[in-house]
C-alpha positions as CSV (number, residue, x, y, z in Angstrom):
1,X,133.8,143.0,96.8
2,X,135.1,146.5,95.8
3,X,138.9,147.0,95.0
4,X,139.5,148.7,98.5
5,X,138.0,145.6,100.7
6,X,139.9,142.9,97.9
7,X,143.2,144.5,98.9
8,X,142.4,144.6,102.4
9,X,141.5,141.1,102.8
10,X,144.3,140.0,100.5
11,X,146.8,141.9,102.6
12,X,147.1,139.1,105.2
13,X,146.9,136.4,103.1
14,X,148.9,134.5,100.2
15,X,147.5,132.5,97.2
16,X,148.2,129.5,98.9
17,X,145.5,130.3,101.4
18,X,143.2,131.1,98.4
19,X,144.1,128.1,96.4
20,X,143.2,125.7,99.3
21,X,140.2,128.0,100.1
22,X,139.4,127.0,96.6
23,X,139.8,123.2,97.0
24,X,138.0,123.1,100.1
25,X,134.9,125.1,98.5
26,X,135.2,123.0,95.4
27,X,136.0,126.0,93.0
28,X,138.4,124.9,90.4
29,X,142.2,125.7,91.4
30,X,143.1,128.0,88.3
31,X,146.9,129.1,88.9
32,X,149.1,130.3,86.1
33,X,151.6,128.0,85.4
34,X,155.0,127.8,87.7
35,X,157.0,129.8,85.4
36,X,154.6,133.3,85.7
37,X,156.7,135.2,88.2
38,X,157.0,138.6,89.6
39,X,159.3,141.3,87.7
40,X,160.2,142.5,90.9
41,X,160.5,139.7,94.1
42,X,158.0,140.6,96.4
43,X,155.3,142.3,94.6
44,X,151.7,141.5,95.6
45,X,148.6,142.6,93.4
46,X,145.1,142.1,93.6
47,X,142.3,143.0,91.2
48,X,139.7,142.3,88.7
49,X,140.9,141.0,85.3
50,X,141.1,143.6,82.4
51,X,141.8,140.8,79.8
52,X,143.5,141.7,76.1
53,X,144.8,139.1,73.3
54,X,147.9,140.6,71.9
55,X,148.5,140.2,68.2
56,X,151.7,142.0,67.5
57,X,150.5,145.7,68.3
58,X,150.1,147.4,71.5
59,X,146.9,149.5,70.5
60,X,144.6,146.6,72.0
61,X,146.4,147.4,75.8
62,X,145.6,151.1,75.2
63,X,141.9,150.2,74.1
64,X,141.5,148.1,77.3
65,X,142.9,150.9,79.6
66,X,140.2,153.2,77.9
67,X,137.3,151.0,79.6
68,X,139.5,149.8,82.5
69,X,138.2,150.6,86.0
70,X,140.8,151.9,88.8
71,X,142.4,148.9,90.6
72,X,142.0,146.2,87.6
73,X,144.9,144.2,86.6
74,X,145.8,143.8,82.6
75,X,146.2,140.5,82.1
76,X,147.8,139.7,78.6
77,X,147.5,137.1,76.8
78,X,150.3,136.2,74.0
79,X,149.9,133.1,73.7
80,X,152.5,131.8,76.2
81,X,155.2,132.9,73.4
82,X,158.8,132.8,74.5
83,X,160.2,134.4,71.2
84,X,159.1,138.0,72.1
85,X,158.4,140.7,74.6
86,X,154.9,141.9,74.2
87,X,154.9,144.7,77.5
88,X,157.6,147.1,78.3
89,X,157.7,150.3,80.4
90,X,155.9,152.5,78.3
91,X,152.6,150.5,78.6
92,X,153.4,149.5,82.4
93,X,153.7,153.4,83.0
94,X,150.2,153.8,80.9
95,X,149.0,151.1,83.3
96,X,149.8,152.9,86.1
97,X,148.6,156.3,84.8
98,X,145.2,154.6,84.1
99,X,145.3,153.6,87.8
100,X,145.5,149.8,87.2
101,X,146.8,147.2,89.8
102,X,149.3,145.7,87.9
103,X,149.8,143.6,84.7
104,X,150.0,139.7,84.2
105,X,151.2,138.5,80.8
106,X,151.0,134.9,79.4
107,X,154.3,136.0,77.5
108,X,157.3,137.7,78.0
109,X,158.3,141.7,79.0
110,X,161.4,143.9,78.2
111,X,162.8,146.7,79.8
112,X,163.0,145.0,83.5
113,X,165.0,147.8,85.0
114,X,162.8,150.1,83.8
115,X,159.8,148.2,84.9
116,X,161.2,147.3,88.6
117,X,162.0,151.0,89.0
118,X,158.4,152.3,88.3
119,X,157.0,149.9,90.8
120,X,154.1,148.7,89.0
121,X,153.3,145.1,90.3
122,X,154.3,143.2,86.7
123,X,154.1,139.0,86.4
124,X,155.4,137.8,83.2
125,X,157.2,134.2,82.0
126,X,160.6,135.9,81.8
127,X,162.2,138.7,79.7
128,X,163.6,138.8,76.1
129,X,165.0,142.1,74.4
130,X,162.9,141.9,71.3
131,X,159.5,143.2,70.9
132,X,156.6,141.8,68.9
133,X,158.1,140.3,65.4
134,X,155.1,141.0,63.2
135,X,151.5,142.5,64.1
136,X,148.6,140.7,62.5
137,X,144.6,142.1,62.8
138,X,143.4,141.7,66.3
139,X,140.2,139.9,66.5
140,X,136.9,141.8,67.3
141,X,136.3,140.0,70.9
142,X,140.1,140.8,71.9
143,X,139.0,142.4,75.0
144,X,136.6,139.9,76.0
145,X,138.9,137.5,77.8
146,X,142.5,136.1,77.8
147,X,144.1,132.5,78.1
148,X,146.8,131.9,80.6
149,X,147.9,128.6,80.4
150,X,145.3,126.2,80.3
151,X,142.6,129.1,81.7
152,X,140.4,131.2,80.1
153,X,139.9,134.2,82.6
154,X,137.8,137.5,81.7
155,X,135.8,140.2,83.8
156,X,134.0,138.1,85.9
157,X,137.6,136.7,87.5
158,X,139.8,138.5,90.1
159,X,143.4,137.6,90.0
160,X,145.7,137.4,93.0
161,X,149.7,137.6,92.6
162,X,152.7,137.0,95.1
163,X,156.1,135.4,95.3
164,X,154.1,132.0,95.0
165,X,152.8,133.2,91.5
166,X,149.2,133.7,90.1
167,X,146.1,132.3,90.9
168,X,142.3,133.7,89.5
169,X,139.3,133.2,91.6
170,X,135.7,133.9,90.3
171,X,134.4,137.3,91.5
172,X,131.0,136.0,92.8
173,X,132.9,133.6,95.0
174,X,135.2,135.9,96.4
175,X,133.6,136.7,99.7
176,X,133.2,132.9,100.7
177,X,136.5,131.9,99.4
178,X,138.3,134.9,101.3
179,X,136.3,133.5,104.4
180,X,137.8,130.0,104.0
181,X,140.9,131.4,103.4
182,X,141.1,133.6,106.7
183,X,140.1,130.5,108.7
184,X,142.9,128.2,106.8
185,X,145.6,130.9,108.0
186,X,144.2,131.3,111.2
187,X,144.6,127.4,112.0
188,X,147.9,127.2,110.5
189,X,149.1,130.2,112.4
190,X,148.0,128.6,115.4
191,X,149.8,125.3,114.3
192,X,153.0,127.0,113.5
193,X,153.0,128.8,116.8
194,X,152.5,125.5,118.9
195,X,155.1,123.6,116.8
196,X,157.8,126.4,117.8
197,X,156.8,126.0,121.3
198,X,157.2,122.1,121.3
199,X,154.4,120.3,120.2
200,X,154.7,118.9,117.0
201,X,152.7,118.8,113.7
202,X,152.1,115.0,114.2
203,X,151.0,115.7,117.4
204,X,148.8,118.2,116.7
205,X,146.8,116.7,113.9
206,X,146.9,113.2,115.6
207,X,149.1,111.5,113.0
208,X,149.6,108.2,114.6
209,X,145.6,108.1,115.3
210,X,145.0,108.7,111.5
211,X,148.1,105.5,110.6
212,X,145.7,103.5,112.8
213,X,142.8,104.4,111.2
214,X,144.2,103.8,107.9
215,X,145.2,100.4,108.6
216,X,141.6,99.4,109.5
217,X,140.3,101.4,106.4
218,X,143.0,102.2,103.7
219,X,140.7,103.9,101.8
220,X,140.8,106.6,104.6
221,X,142.5,109.9,103.2
222,X,145.0,112.4,105.2
223,X,142.9,115.2,103.9
224,X,139.6,113.5,105.2
225,X,141.3,113.3,108.6
226,X,142.4,116.6,108.9
227,X,139.1,118.1,108.0
228,X,137.7,115.8,111.0
229,X,140.4,117.0,113.5
230,X,140.3,120.8,112.3
231,X,144.3,120.8,111.6
232,X,145.3,122.7,108.2
233,X,148.3,121.5,106.0
234,X,147.3,120.6,102.6
235,X,144.2,122.6,102.4
């Protein structure tokens, strides 16, 4: 899936739809921790991961930009540190000049007002005034992978971001996941419209039937019932 197709398909979806698609497909749901939020609310991003492990100097980002394809997303691993910022307005400007689609920081940023004015989507754990407190030599594999929370991602992954947060999906499964997400989105929109016109969600998903069946079979899950009746609430 090329960058234009990725952006087109994600335009009508959310990270929640893709997370539900991962559950349905049996793909690990790799969400960044909940504190990861857009610097500018309402930002959306979608692109291939451009990983970079930060060890105190921005040269690793400049090196990442050298080999980054247009539409990629710089994913910065600063170990989730909350005592320093590792990305500021100059790096975000340079990311835009390198034709990247955005920046995700497993750590903090600074220059918030300037980043918002630049307009390139940036997601981070928050802001702090100080930059890197010290620099150490970077590892030789600093551009091979990046950790974000408990997940490790690389160039074989896509990153999606919106108001719900950040999600990583394997690029080679993107077509299947987007098709599932489209179906989930369509079902949810139909259900929402029927609720608005007076048909309760409980009625749509035959909740009374589910309760009766669960009394007979306590092992029955609501998720399996939903799949049987064609509903979409949880995934």
